[in-house]
Structures are given as structure tokens and as C-alpha cells.
C-alpha positions as CSV (number, residue, x, y, z in Angstrom):
1,M,144.2,94.8,117.6
2,I,143.1,93.9,121.2
3,P,141.5,90.5,120.7
4,A,137.9,90.0,122.0
5,A,139.0,86.6,123.5
6,H,142.4,85.1,124.3
7,P,142.8,81.5,125.5
8,L,145.6,81.3,128.0
9,I,147.7,78.1,127.5
10,G,151.1,78.0,129.2
11,D,153.9,75.6,130.1
12,E,151.9,73.8,132.8
13,E,149.3,72.8,130.3
14,R,152.0,71.6,127.8
15,F,153.7,69.6,130.5
16,A,150.4,68.0,131.5
17,V,149.7,67.0,127.9
18,D,153.2,65.6,127.6
19,R,152.7,63.6,130.8
20,V,149.6,61.9,129.4
21,M,151.3,61.3,126.0
22,R,154.2,59.6,127.8
23,S,151.8,57.5,129.9
24,G,150.2,55.9,126.8
25,M,146.8,56.2,128.4
26,L,145.1,58.6,126.0
27,A,141.4,57.8,126.2
28,Q,139.2,58.3,129.2
29,G,141.3,57.3,132.2
30,P,142.8,58.5,135.5
31,E,143.1,62.1,134.4
32,V,139.4,62.3,133.6
33,A,138.6,60.7,137.0
34,A,140.8,63.2,138.7
35,F,139.4,66.2,136.8
36,E,135.9,65.1,137.8
37,T,136.8,64.9,141.5
38,E,138.6,68.3,141.4
39,F,135.7,70.0,139.6
40,S,133.2,68.7,142.2
41,A,134.9,71.0,144.7
42,I,133.6,74.1,142.9
43,V,130.0,72.8,142.8
44,D,129.5,72.0,146.5
45,G,130.7,68.4,146.1
46,R,128.2,67.3,143.5
47,H,128.9,64.4,141.2
48,S,130.8,65.5,138.1
49,V,130.8,63.6,134.8
50,A,133.2,64.7,132.1
51,V,132.2,64.5,128.4
52,N,133.7,65.7,125.1
53,S,131.9,69.1,124.7
54,G,129.5,71.5,126.4
55,T,126.8,70.5,123.9
56,S,127.2,66.8,124.8
57,A,126.9,67.8,128.5
58,L,123.6,69.6,127.8
59,H,122.3,66.7,125.7
60,L,123.2,63.9,128.1
61,S,122.0,65.9,131.1
62,L,118.5,66.1,129.7
63,I,118.4,62.4,128.8
64,A,119.8,61.3,132.2
65,A,117.3,63.5,134.0
66,G,114.5,61.6,132.2
67,I,113.5,64.3,129.7
68,G,112.3,63.0,126.3
69,A,109.5,62.7,123.7
70,G,106.4,64.6,124.6
71,D,108.1,66.8,127.2
72,E,108.5,70.5,127.0
73,V,111.5,72.4,128.4
74,I,111.4,76.2,128.9
75,V,114.5,77.9,127.6
76,P,115.6,81.4,126.7
77,S,115.7,82.4,123.0
78,F,118.6,84.8,123.8
79,S,121.4,82.2,124.0
80,F,123.6,80.1,121.7
81,A,121.6,77.6,119.7
82,A,123.1,74.6,121.5
83,T,120.7,75.3,124.4
84,A,117.6,74.6,122.4
85,N,119.3,72.1,120.1
86,A,120.0,69.9,123.1
87,V,116.3,69.8,124.1
88,H,115.3,68.7,120.6
89,L,118.2,66.1,120.4
90,A,116.8,64.6,123.6
91,G,113.4,64.2,121.8
92,A,111.6,67.0,123.7
93,T,110.4,70.4,122.6
94,A,112.0,73.8,123.5
95,V,109.5,76.4,124.6
96,F,111.0,79.9,124.5
97,A,110.4,82.4,127.2
98,D,111.5,86.0,127.5
99,I,114.5,87.3,129.5
100,E,115.0,89.9,132.3
101,T,116.3,93.1,130.7
102,D,119.2,93.8,133.1
103,Y,120.7,90.3,133.4
104,F,120.0,88.6,130.0
105,A,118.6,85.5,131.7
106,L,115.1,83.9,131.9
107,D,112.4,86.1,133.4
108,P,110.7,84.0,136.1
109,A,107.3,85.6,135.4
110,A,107.7,84.7,131.7
111,V,108.7,81.2,132.6
112,E,105.6,80.7,134.8
113,A,103.4,82.0,132.0
114,A,104.9,79.5,129.6
115,I,104.2,76.4,131.7
116,T,101.8,73.8,130.2
117,P,100.7,70.3,131.3
118,R,103.6,69.0,129.1
119,T,106.3,71.1,130.8
120,K,109.0,68.9,132.4
121,A,111.8,71.3,133.1
122,I,113.1,74.8,133.1
123,M,116.6,75.4,131.6
124,P,118.1,78.8,132.7
125,V,121.2,80.0,130.9
126,H,123.8,81.9,133.0
127,L,124.6,84.1,130.1
128,Y,127.9,86.0,129.9
129,G,128.9,84.7,133.3
130,H,126.0,86.2,135.2
131,P,123.8,83.7,137.1
132,A,120.1,83.5,136.3
133,N,117.6,84.4,139.0
134,L,118.0,80.9,140.6
135,V,116.1,81.7,143.7
136,A,112.9,82.7,141.8
137,L,113.3,80.0,139.2
138,S,113.9,77.3,141.8
139,D,110.6,78.5,143.5
140,V,108.7,78.2,140.2
141,A,110.1,74.8,139.5
142,Q,109.3,73.5,143.0
143,R,105.7,74.9,143.0
144,H,105.0,73.3,139.6
145,G,106.9,70.0,140.1
146,L,109.5,70.7,137.4
147,L,113.1,69.9,137.0
148,L,115.7,72.8,137.1
149,V,118.3,72.1,134.4
150,E,121.2,74.7,134.4
151,D,123.1,75.7,131.4
152,A,126.2,77.0,133.1
153,A,128.4,76.8,130.0
154,Q,129.6,80.4,130.5
155,A,129.6,80.7,134.3
156,H,132.3,78.6,136.0
157,A,132.5,79.8,139.6
158,A,129.5,82.2,139.4
159,S,127.1,82.0,142.4
160,V,123.9,83.2,144.0
161,N,123.7,83.8,147.7
162,G,126.9,81.9,148.2
163,V,125.7,78.8,146.3
164,P,127.6,78.1,143.1
165,V,125.9,77.7,139.8
166,G,125.9,74.0,139.0
167,A,124.7,73.3,142.5
168,W,121.1,74.4,142.1
169,G,119.5,72.1,139.6
170,A,118.8,68.4,139.1
171,V,121.6,68.6,136.6
172,A,123.9,71.4,135.3
173,S,126.2,71.6,132.3
174,F,129.5,73.4,131.8
175,S,131.6,74.0,128.7
176,F,135.4,74.0,128.3
177,Y,135.5,75.4,124.8
178,P,138.8,77.4,124.2
179,T,137.2,80.9,124.8
180,K,135.5,80.0,128.0
181,N,136.8,81.2,131.4
182,M,138.7,77.9,131.6
183,T,139.3,75.4,128.9
184,S,140.3,71.8,128.3
185,G,140.9,72.4,124.6
186,E,137.4,71.1,124.1
187,G,135.1,69.4,126.6
188,G,132.2,69.6,129.0
189,M,131.0,68.6,132.5
190,V,127.7,67.6,133.9
191,T,127.1,68.1,137.7
192,T,124.3,66.5,139.7
193,P,123.4,65.7,143.3
194,S,122.0,62.3,142.2
195,A,124.3,59.2,142.2
196,E,121.7,57.5,140.0
197,I,121.8,60.3,137.4
198,A,125.6,60.4,137.5
199,R,125.8,56.7,136.8
200,H,123.3,57.0,133.9
201,L,125.5,59.8,132.5
202,R,128.6,57.6,132.7
203,L,126.7,54.9,130.8
204,L,125.4,57.2,128.2
205,R,128.8,58.8,127.4
206,N,130.5,55.3,127.0
207,Q,128.3,53.3,124.6
208,G,125.9,52.4,127.4
209,M,128.4,50.3,129.4
210,E,130.2,50.6,132.7
211,R,132.0,47.3,132.2
212,R,133.4,46.4,128.8
213,Y,130.9,44.6,126.5
214,E,128.2,44.8,129.1
215,N,126.0,47.4,127.4
216,E,123.2,48.3,129.8
217,V,121.5,51.0,127.7
218,I,121.8,52.5,124.3
219,G,124.6,55.1,124.5
220,F,127.0,57.3,122.7
221,N,130.7,57.8,122.4
222,L,131.1,61.2,124.1
223,R,134.0,60.5,126.3
224,M,136.6,63.1,127.3
225,T,140.2,62.1,126.6
226,D,142.9,62.1,129.3
227,I,144.7,64.7,127.2
228,H,141.8,67.2,127.5
229,A,141.3,66.4,131.1
230,A,145.0,67.0,131.9
231,I,144.6,70.5,130.4
232,G,141.4,71.1,132.3
233,R,143.0,70.1,135.6
234,V,145.7,72.8,135.2
235,Q,143.2,75.4,134.1
236,L,140.9,74.6,137.1
237,R,143.7,75.5,139.4
238,K,144.1,78.9,137.7
239,L,140.3,79.6,137.5
240,A,140.1,81.6,140.8
241,G,142.9,84.0,139.8
242,W,141.6,84.5,136.3
243,T,138.1,85.1,137.7
244,A,139.4,87.8,140.0
245,K,141.2,89.4,137.1
246,R,138.1,89.4,134.9
247,Q,136.1,91.0,137.8
248,A,138.8,93.6,138.3
249,N,138.9,94.4,134.6
250,A,135.1,94.7,134.6
251,A,135.2,97.1,137.5
252,F,137.7,99.3,135.8
253,L,135.8,99.4,132.5
254,S,132.5,100.2,134.3
255,S,134.1,103.1,136.1
256,A,135.9,104.4,133.0
257,I,133.3,104.0,130.2
258,S,130.6,106.4,129.4
259,G,127.9,106.7,126.7
260,V,126.7,103.1,126.8
261,I,124.9,100.9,129.3
262,T,127.5,98.8,131.3
263,P,126.8,95.4,132.8
264,K,124.8,95.1,136.0
265,T,125.1,92.5,138.8
266,A,122.1,91.4,140.7
267,P,122.0,91.5,144.5
268,G,123.5,88.3,145.9
269,A,125.0,87.3,142.6
270,V,128.7,86.8,141.7
271,H,129.3,87.7,138.1
272,V,132.4,86.0,136.5
273,F,132.4,88.0,133.3
274,H,132.7,85.4,130.6
275,Q,131.8,88.4,128.5
276,Y,131.7,92.1,129.4
277,T,128.5,93.0,127.5
278,V,127.3,96.6,127.1
279,R,124.1,97.8,125.6
280,I,124.2,100.3,122.7
281,D,120.7,101.6,123.2
282,D,120.8,104.9,121.4
283,H,123.3,104.2,118.6
284,D,123.6,101.9,115.6
285,R,125.1,98.9,117.3
286,D,126.7,97.4,114.2
287,R,128.2,100.8,113.2
288,F,129.4,101.1,116.8
289,A,131.1,97.7,116.6
290,A,132.8,98.6,113.3
291,E,134.1,101.9,114.7
292,L,135.6,100.0,117.7
293,T,137.3,97.5,115.3
294,A,138.8,100.4,113.3
295,R,140.2,101.8,116.6
296,G,141.9,98.5,117.4
297,V,139.4,97.1,119.9
298,G,138.1,93.6,119.1
299,N,134.5,93.0,120.0
300,G,131.6,90.6,119.3
301,V,127.8,90.3,119.2
302,Y,126.5,87.4,121.3
303,Y,123.8,86.7,120.0
304,P,122.5,88.7,117.0
305,T,119.6,86.4,116.1
306,P,117.4,84.9,118.8
307,I,117.1,81.2,118.6
308,H,113.4,81.3,117.8
309,R,114.2,83.2,114.6
310,L,116.9,80.9,113.3
311,P,115.9,78.7,110.3
312,S,116.3,75.6,112.5
313,F,113.4,76.8,114.7
314,A,111.6,79.6,112.8
315,R,108.8,80.5,115.2
316,T,106.8,83.7,115.5
317,L,106.8,84.8,119.1
318,D,106.5,88.0,121.1
319,L,109.7,88.2,123.1
320,P,110.4,92.0,123.3
321,A,113.2,91.9,125.9
322,T,114.9,89.2,123.8
323,E,114.6,91.1,120.6
324,R,115.9,94.3,122.2
325,A,118.9,92.6,123.6
326,A,119.8,91.0,120.3
327,S,119.8,94.4,118.6
328,E,121.7,96.2,121.4
329,V,124.4,94.0,123.0
330,L,128.1,94.3,122.2
331,S,130.8,92.4,124.1
332,L,134.1,94.0,124.8
333,P,137.5,92.3,125.7
334,I,137.6,91.3,129.3
335,H,140.0,88.3,129.4
336,P,142.8,88.0,131.9
337,A,145.5,88.7,129.3
338,L,144.5,92.4,129.1
339,N,147.0,94.9,130.6
340,Q,146.2,98.4,131.9
341,N,147.1,100.0,128.6
342,D,144.6,97.7,126.9
343,L,141.9,98.6,129.4
344,D,142.6,102.3,128.9
345,T,142.4,101.9,125.2
346,I,139.1,100.0,125.3
347,A,137.5,102.6,127.7
348,E,138.7,105.5,125.7
349,A,137.6,104.0,122.4
350,V,134.1,103.1,123.6
351,T,133.6,106.6,125.1
352,A,134.9,108.3,122.0
353,V,132.7,106.3,119.6
354,A,129.6,106.9,121.9
355,K,130.4,110.6,122.1
356,A,130.9,110.9,118.3
357,G,127.6,109.3,117.6
358,S,125.6,111.3,120.1
């Protein structure tokens, strides 16, 4: 079976963990500080604040940006639940808007239609590694006096017009979950141009204190450990090479696959292919997925149920592009561990299943 995802952990990561273990400094310390500095280099030098997960990054980014009770944040329903969960955990309300059909991200026109007097922010998700339409969404945010809060959990090193994701909004959040384009084992990062927001984030992640026992605000314990940061530092050095491999794998699959709709990349955008997601528009998607599995090709559906239809939200909304995507998307293996034989197998299996079902 060709796995749908394959975290790459090598000797360098093991040596880095051992170095931290030998140091005796296991909690947040010099490795975290170094990881933050090094990560800032891929987001145009913005402040970077490390936390223990991508969800924590989303949650704290909203609080530090001043979003809370009575506020509304416009989000896509076609995303992982953490996007909307973070809004509600901050005390605000998630308002769901539809997506663009080609790129699976917030439709700027749908966002503008969803704005109310209570709207405080727009939270685009750079889904599958493709950046949202940040030019148009930034324009909407600016014209209406709203914050742009990026969910960049799946889009390390993606960009629009040469500007990296994570360098557009008032705050942005990244995830280092094991299946992401780079990992720290578990963890997250918030980026911001604001020194004030960055300091607030550091307070929030550490029980509200910068100096021990001098608690300035009510905070959390959401620190990243030095063990995780050490892994993240090694992975960050490998990110550019892995991204190029993902992009090359995607280019091959798009040239070799027929019978399904392959991913598109918007003009000016750099897609980093966290997922290689096709659309099964004229077949039974779930049957298609089962047939691929039977042929030894791992795959996954991200995400089969829009957030607004989950029991935790349960709203009746008209989001046709979202509903269509949820019924059609299928993600194929794209990770850097694939070899040419794997890629040939994936392309041949997809094409064969599509042909058999036509």
C-alpha cells in the first residue's frame, strides 16, 4: 500500500532530540527561541511565537488580536473543524461563507455578502497548501475595517505574488502536526507584524506571565517544548527541498492522470501541495476511493462533512460550492517519500478506475 501520508523523520531529528535530552532543558527554552527566529525568515521577518499545537495557534491568535464575545469571524465551512472551533473558543461566533470552486478557499464575494455590523475578522484557510485569494480578501478587509486572520496550517512556504502566507494578516497560524509539510512532532506557530500582539501571545501561552510569578493576564499553558522545537528546526531546513519534491510530484501526476479533475493553481500563487486533491465529479467518490485502496493506493477525503453540518455547529445554510467539494474531493499521495514507481502506480490506478467507471 502506498500511504496517503508519510512523515519523514531521520537521524538529524533524532540527534536533535538527543541533544536536548542531554542538555536537561526540556521545557520552553533556547531551542524554542531559535525555532521562532528561524521560522520568521519564511514569513518576511514577522514575529513568530511557538505554541503546542496548530489549534492553540489559532485560538491564541484570535485572542491576542482582540477578538472575543460579541464578535463575528467569517470562515469557510470547507475546512477542518479547528478553524471554527478556535473562533468559538475565543468567545466569538463563526459565520460560514462559501468557497471558490477551483481553489477550495473563501470566495471574496461570499465573504463580502456575509459581513454584518458585528464582523471583526475574516479567516481564510489556505487549504491543501494552496493560498486563498489574499489580494481580494485583503481588499475586502481593508474596505470594511476588518482584521485578516490567516489559517496557514497546511501551507508552509506557499505565497501569493511573491509574498508568503503568514505575512498578509494581522496574525497567522501554522501547524506542525506529523502529516503536515514539516513537523515538530506536534506544535504550532503564530506570526504577526505587531510586537504588541507577539508579546500578548507569549503571555497567553505561559500562564499570563513573562517573568515568573508576575502574571499580567489570565493565560494558558500552551508552551512548545524544546524537544519539539529541536525537531522543528531540523525540518525547517529541509522544507524547501521537500516542497520542491511535492511540486514535482504534483506536476507529474497532473500530466499523467486522466478521468478526474486535477488541482489548479491560481495566477501568482505558489501551491505547496500539502494534499494533491482531485475532484471526482462524474463518479461515486466513495466507490472510487475504495477501488484505489484495493489497487494499493492510499487516499483520503478532506473533508467529507462541512463544518456547518457537524453536530457541534448544526446550521442550515446554502453553501453550494462547499457542499459540492465535500462530495467530490479525494486526496492522493503526494509526499516526498514517493518514488517514480509509486507515482506511476498512482497515475495508472486513478486513470484505470476513472475509465472503468465511465
